[in-house]
N, C-alpha and C positions, 0 to 999 in steps of 0.2 A: 359631177364635175362639169357637165355640159350646161348647167344653170349657173347664173351669176351668184356669188355668195351674198348673203344678206347680213347687215350689221345693225344691231341695236346699241345705243349709247345710254347708259344708266348712271345717274349721279345720285348717290346717297346724300341727301341734303339735310343736314343735322346741326345741332349745337356743337360748340367746342367743349372738349373735356379732356382730362388727362387720361390717356389710354392705359397708363400703368397704375392708376390709383383706383381705390374702391369706387363703386357706383355711388353717385351723389345726386339727389333730387334737386339740389340747388345749382348745379352746373348747367345753366340754360342760356349762356351767352350766345348770341348769333352775330357777333361783330364780323365774322369771316364772310358773311353774306355780302358785304360791301365789295368783296373781291370776286364775286361770282362771274362778273362780266369777262374775266380773263379766260375762263374755260369756254364760255358761250361764244366769245369772239373766234376761237379756233373752230368751233362747230359751225358758226356762220360762214366761214370761208368755204366750207364744203357742203353748204345747204343741208347740214345735219340737224335734225330736231331731236335733241336729247330729251329723255324723260327724267324729270326731277322728282324723285320719291322723297317726300318731306315728312318730318316728324312733328310732334306737338310744339316744341319750343319755336320752330320755324313758322308753323302755321298760326301760332297764337300771338306772335310779336310782329309789329308792323315792319321793323327793320329786317325781319326774316321773310315775310311773305310778299311785301311790295315789289322788290326786284323781280320775283318770280311771276307775279301777276302781269307785269309789263311784258315780259318775254312771252308768256302764254297768250296774252291778248293780241300780240303782234304776230302770232302764229309761228314763233321761232322755237317753241318748246311745248311739252305737254307735262301735266302734273299727275303724280301718283302719290301713294301713301307708304310711309316707312315708320313702323312701330318700334320705338324704344320704350319698353314698358316702365323703366325706372323714372322717366320724366313725362309719362303720359297718364292722366287721371283715368279712373280713380286710383288713389294710392293706398291700397289695402294689403298688398303683398309685402313680404319681407324683402329687403335689399340683399340679394344673394346672387352669386354667379349663375346658379341654375335658373333663377327667375329673370335673369337678363335676356334669356331666350323666350320670346313671347309664346311660342308653342308649348312651353312647359307649364304655363299657367292653367288653372281650372278653366273649363270651357266658358263658363259664364263671365269670368273676369277678362279673359282674352277677348271675348266678343264685346264686352262693354267698353274696354279700352279702344278697340278698333272702331266701334260704332261712334264713340265720342270724337275720336280723331278724324274720322271721315266727315262728320258733321262740321267740325272746326274748319277743315279744308274747304268744304263746300261754302261755308259762310264767308270766309275771308277772301277766297279766290274766285268765287262765283261759279265753280264747276264741281260736280260730284266726281271724285276720282274713281277710276275703274281698273287701275293698275296698282298692284301691291308688291312690296318687298319687305319681308320680315327683318327687323333689326337683328344684327349678328347672324343673319341667314337662318334665324330660329323658327322655321316652320315646324308645326307639330301635328299630332294626329287629328286635331279638330279644326285646323286652320282652313283647309279647303272648304269644309262645310260652312264655316262662318263667312268666308269670302263669297260663296254662292248666295247665301242668305242676304248679304249686304249689297249684292248687285255687281260685284267685281267680275272682271272678265279675264284678267291676266295675273299670274303670280310669277315673280322674278326671284324667289327666295333661294332655290337650290344652288349650291356652290361646289360642283365636282372639281377635283376628287378629294376635297378636304374632309377631315374627320374631326368634329368638334366635341366628341364624347368626353374628352378629358376635362372639359369645363361644364359638362352636363348638357351639351347641345346635340344637334343631329349629326348623323354620319352620312356623308355624301361620297364616300370613297368608291362606291360602285355605281353611283347615279350617272346615267348617260347625259351627254350634252344636248341631245336632240330635244326638240319641242315635244310635249306630250299633253294629252288631255287628262285632267285630274278632277277630283271631287265626286261626290255621290251622284250628281247628274251629268258628269263628264262635260260640263259646260265651260269649265275653267281651263285655260291654256297655261302650261308651265313652260317658261323660257329660262333655263338655267344660266347663271353667270358662267361664261366659258372658261374652262380650265382642265388640265389633264397632265398625265405623265407622258413625256416623249423621250426618245433616245433609243439606242440599240437594245437596251435591256427592258424596254417597255413593251414587251410582246403581248402582255395581257394586263388589264387594269388591276385585277386581283394580285397578280404576281408583282407588278410594279409597286403596289401599295405595301405589300409585305416587305419588299426590299427597302423601300423608303423608310418604313418604320424601324427596320433593323439599322439603317444608316444613321437614324436620328436617336438611337439608343445612346445614353450618356457615355458609354465606353467609346463608341465610334464617333460620337459628336465631338469628343475631345481630340480625335484624330482628324477632324474636318472631313468626315466621310461624305456628307451631302455635297460639299464643295468639290471634292475630288470627282465624284460621279458626274457632277454637272460640267466641270471643265473638260472632262474626257468625252462629253456628250453621250454618256452611258445611260444616265437617268436624270431627267429634270422635271420638277413639278412646277408648272407655270400657270398663273391665272392671267386672263386677258385684261390687264390693267397696267397703266403707266406708274402705278404705285409699287415700287420695289422691283420692277422689272424693266430691263433695257429694251430698246427698239428691236434689236436683233432677236431677243428671246420671244418677243411678241410675234415677230414674223415667223420664226421657226414653229411656234405653236400653231399659228394659223395655217401654214403650209402643210404641216403634218396632219392636222385634223381635216383639212380639205382632202388629202390623200386617203384618209379613212372614211370619207364620205359625208362629213358634216357640212351643212350648207347655211346654218344659222349661227351667227356669232354675237355674243353679248359682251361688250366692254364696259367696265365699271370703274368708278373712283368716288372718293368722298369730297364733298364740297369744302370742308375746312382745310383740305390740302392746298387749296388755292391761296391761303394766307400763310406765309412762312411761320413756322414755329407751332402750328396747331396739331400736326400729325407727324409721326416719325419719318414720313416720306419726303417732306419738304421743310428743311430747317432754316433756309436762308434764301435770298433772292437768286443766287446762282442755282440752287436746287430747283427753284420754281421755273427759271428760264429753261432748264433742261427738261423738266416735266412737261412744259407746254410744247417744247420742240418734239419730244417723243410723241405726244398726242397728235401734233400736226403731221409728222412724217408717217405715223401709222395710218392715219386717215388717207393720206396721199397714196400709200402702198395699197390699202384695201380697195379704195374706190377707183383708182386709176391703174395701178399695176395689175390688180386682180380683176378689174372691171366690176367691182361689187356695187351694191345698192344699199343705201342707208334708209331704214324704215323706223317708225315708232312701233312699240309693241302692239298697239291697236290696229295699225296698218298691217302688220304681219298676221295678226289674228284674222282679219278680214280676208287676207290673201289665202290663208290656210283653209278658211271656211268655204272658199270658192274652188278649191282644188279637189278633184275627184279622188277618192280613196286609192292610194297606191301610186299616185302621180308624183313627179318630182316637185319639191318645194320651190 
């Protein structure tokens, strides 16, 4: 608590697609990239350099990558990689829910998709990405090894305390929010997307997760169990994101995790959210206005009220590399 909290801002920069429909290789429109400036302008007010983790439709279409290149060339942002396997060549796997998590693919296919995407980003944006975030948070048993082989330095894939096993994905229900070294050579830093259970019943992550699973059982879901627990501040599951969460929830999460000793926070959202109608979080201009206000006020709270510092993932990695073992971050 004696050190200022550190903030990463991560934008999943991707094509627009119907989140409720089956995966479709033809859904590659990047029209929403025209609205990217709306979120960047909020970051610029606070001298925040977000990391745009971009996927193949964005990296391979000029309407997708050109706005990003300008921001990166001006030093206002950094570029990373975001693998959506269903729209990233080669297209040899079946289109299934399980295969939408890149870490579930055979190691050779996961590596080839990521290698091709890395080269595409390097070709169009003129810089080789060193920051990775798996699409759908889908890191797998081979991902860290592949990332090390391809020269990546940071992975942003984990999403505590969420459990995606219902769709065939990974389980982060017990994954800590703290930075960690991963990979066979321990050269890769993992910076999870910040999220956790808070409230008077969140005395342990495991216990909170069991209670949340019980509250979301169909029987209790019909009785609005999660909503009752949240309104009474007994148990809330919150991700550090303006998508689906109010400003006061983001503040409560941040203050609670600070009290628990966390010093590195990672806020995230999706680029298509900046165009009304593309994601469930922003349906109209009124929603977008509220979304941007939430983003602005949270940055003001974190940087000014808490005295925090905004860094890029690579800046944070360099800082950690220079801190002696056991020292405060």
